[in-house]
C-alpha positions in Angstrom: 0.0 0.0 0.0 2.8 2.4 0.9 4.5 1.6 -2.4 1.3 2.4 -4.3 0.8 5.8 -2.6 4.5 6.6 -3.3 4.0 5.9 -7.0 0.8 8.0 -7.2 2.6 11.0 -5.5 5.4 10.7 -8.1 3.1 10.3 -11.2 0.7 13.2 -10.5 3.2 16.0 -11.0 4.5 14.4 -14.2 1.0 14.1 -15.6 0.3 17.7 -14.8 3.5 18.9 -16.5 2.6 16.9 -19.7 -0.9 18.5 -19.8 0.6 22.0 -19.6 3.0 21.2 -22.5 0.2 19.9 -24.7 -2.0 22.9 -23.9 0.8 25.3 -24.8 1.3 23.6 -28.2 -2.4 23.5 -29.0 -3.1 27.3 -28.5 0.0 29.4 -29.1 0.0 32.7 -27.4 -0.1 35.7 -29.7 3.1 37.7 -30.0 3.1 41.0 -28.4 1.6 43.8 -30.5 -0.1 41.3 -32.9 -3.7 42.0 -34.0 -6.3 39.5 -35.1 -6.6 39.0 -38.9 -10.1 39.8 -40.0 -12.0 37.1 -41.9 -12.2 38.0 -45.7 -15.6 39.1 -46.8 -17.2 36.8 -49.3 -17.0 37.9 -52.9 -20.2 38.9 -54.7 -21.5 36.2 -56.9 -24.4 38.2 -58.4 -24.6 38.0 -62.2 -24.7 41.4 -63.9 -28.0 42.2 -65.7 -27.7 41.4 -69.4 -27.8 44.4 -71.7 -30.6 44.5 -74.2 -29.8 43.4 -77.7 -30.8 45.3 -80.8 -34.6 45.4 -81.5 -35.8 44.2 -84.8 -36.2 47.7 -86.1 -32.4 48.2 -85.5 -31.4 45.5 -87.9 -30.8 47.9 -90.8 -28.9 50.4 -88.6 -30.4 53.2 -86.6 -29.3 55.8 -89.2 -31.0 54.0 -92.1 -34.3 55.6 -93.1 -37.4 53.7 -94.2 -37.9 53.2 -97.9 -40.3 55.6 -99.5 -42.2 55.3 -102.8 -39.5 57.3 -104.6 -36.8 55.0 -103.3 -38.0 51.7 -104.8 -39.2 50.1 -108.0 -41.7 47.2 -107.9 -42.5 44.6 -110.5 -43.8 41.1 -110.7 -43.0 38.4 -113.2 -45.1 35.9 -115.1 -48.2 34.5 -113.4 -48.3 30.7 -113.3 -51.0 28.4 -112.3 -50.6 25.0 -110.5 -52.7 22.9 -108.1 -55.5 25.5 -107.9 -53.1 28.4 -107.1 -51.8 31.4 -109.0 -48.1 32.2 -108.4 -45.8 35.1 -109.3 -42.5 36.5 -108.1 -42.5 40.1 -107.0 -39.2 42.1 -107.1 -38.3 45.3 -105.2 -35.3 47.3 -106.2 -33.8 50.2 -104.2 -33.2 53.0 -106.7 -32.8 55.9 -104.3 -29.7 57.7 -103.3 -29.0 55.6 -100.2 -29.9 52.3 -98.5 -33.3 52.2 -96.9 -35.2 49.7 -94.8 -38.2 47.5 -95.6 -40.2 45.1 -93.5 -38.7 41.6 -93.9 -42.3 40.2 -94.5 -44.2 42.1 -97.1 -47.8 43.2 -96.7 -49.7 42.9 -99.9 -53.2 44.0 -101.0 -55.2 42.8 -104.0 -57.3 45.7 -105.5 -60.1 45.4 -108.0 -60.8 47.7 -111.0 -62.9 50.0 -108.8 -60.3 50.4 -106.1 -61.9 48.0 -103.6 -59.5 45.9 -101.5 -60.2 42.2 -102.0 -57.6 40.5 -100.0 -54.6 41.4 -97.8 -51.5 39.5 -96.6 -51.0 40.8 -93.0 -48.2 39.4 -90.7 -49.7 38.4 -87.4 -47.4 40.6 -85.2 -44.5 43.0 -85.3 -42.2 42.6 -88.3 -38.5 43.1 -88.3 -37.0 45.4 -90.9 -33.8 45.1 -92.9 -31.7 47.5 -94.9 -31.5 47.1 -98.7 -28.5 48.7 -100.4 -28.8 50.9 -103.4 -29.2 48.9 -106.6 -30.1 45.7 -104.8 -33.2 43.7 -105.8 -35.0 41.5 -103.3 -37.8 39.0 -104.3 -40.9 37.5 -102.7 -43.0 34.6 -104.0 -46.7 35.5 -104.0 -49.6 32.9 -104.0 -53.3 33.3 -104.5 -55.6 30.3 -104.0 -59.1 29.1 -103.1 -61.1 32.0 -104.6 -64.6 31.4 -103.2 -65.9 35.0 -103.3 -68.1 36.4 -106.1 -66.2 37.4 -109.3 -64.5 40.8 -108.8 -64.3 43.7 -111.2 -61.2 42.9 -113.2 -58.4 43.6 -113.9 -56.9 43.2 -110.5 -53.8 45.0 -109.2 -51.2 43.6 -106.9 -50.0 46.3 -104.4 -47.3 46.4 -101.8 -48.2 48.2 -98.5 -44.9 49.9 -97.5 -44.9 51.8 -94.3 -48.6 52.5 -94.6 -48.5 53.5 -98.3 -50.0 51.2 -101.0 -47.7 51.0 -104.0 -48.8 49.2 -107.3 -46.6 46.4 -108.4 -46.0 46.8 -112.1 -46.1 43.9 -114.6 -49.8 43.7 -115.5 -52.8 42.3 -113.7 -52.4 39.6 -111.0 -53.8 37.2 -111.8 -54.5 37.4 -115.5 -58.2 38.5 -116.3 -60.4 35.4 -116.0 -57.6 33.5 -114.3 -58.8 33.5 -110.7 -58.1 30.1 -109.0 -61.1 27.9 -108.2 -62.8 27.4 -104.9 -61.4 24.3 -103.1 -63.2 24.7 -99.8 -64.5 27.1 -97.2 -62.3 29.8 -95.8 -60.9 31.3 -99.0 -59.2 33.1 -100.5 -55.7 32.3 -99.5 -53.3 35.1 -100.2 -49.7 34.9 -99.0 -46.2 36.1 -99.7 -42.8 34.8 -98.6 -40.2 36.9 -96.8 -38.0 39.1 -99.0 -34.9 37.2 -100.3 -31.8 38.3 -102.1 -31.7 36.9 -105.6 
């Protein structure tokens, strides 16, 4: 028993000394005059708001004016018939002093001999514009089909509605007198034009 007590009395101071050494290593004391280093603030991860791209009306350039009647020449080619439709190719040539803009999708009207409007091709929503250089000709394919209305006063005239102004398309009547397509079902007539294309 005395031997055990003597061992405990010798072991306790040694254990205490070891604990002090371990604690000193785990948490080093700051050097005199040292200050705590602040935690870095987190960097912003917000994505910048995207800038708006050009609107459709800017495609031709902000400085390009809209084409007027005096800036263009209009004509259509031969009228062909197939599968109950009447087709022709319409051509627009810029002849003014500078490039000008036109709607990418043409709006057409078919006018009878008395000036009455019989049919219109109207795009369903806003239409982009594009600039056409001087001397350049663009084309659009025009189709008329399924004529179920009473016979109109002929000859008929194909017109292009350009920025609110109706311009006659030269080249003769469209279609030829007496050449209206037949009625193939309710809902006619069908009158359509493709977007302008470079030749």
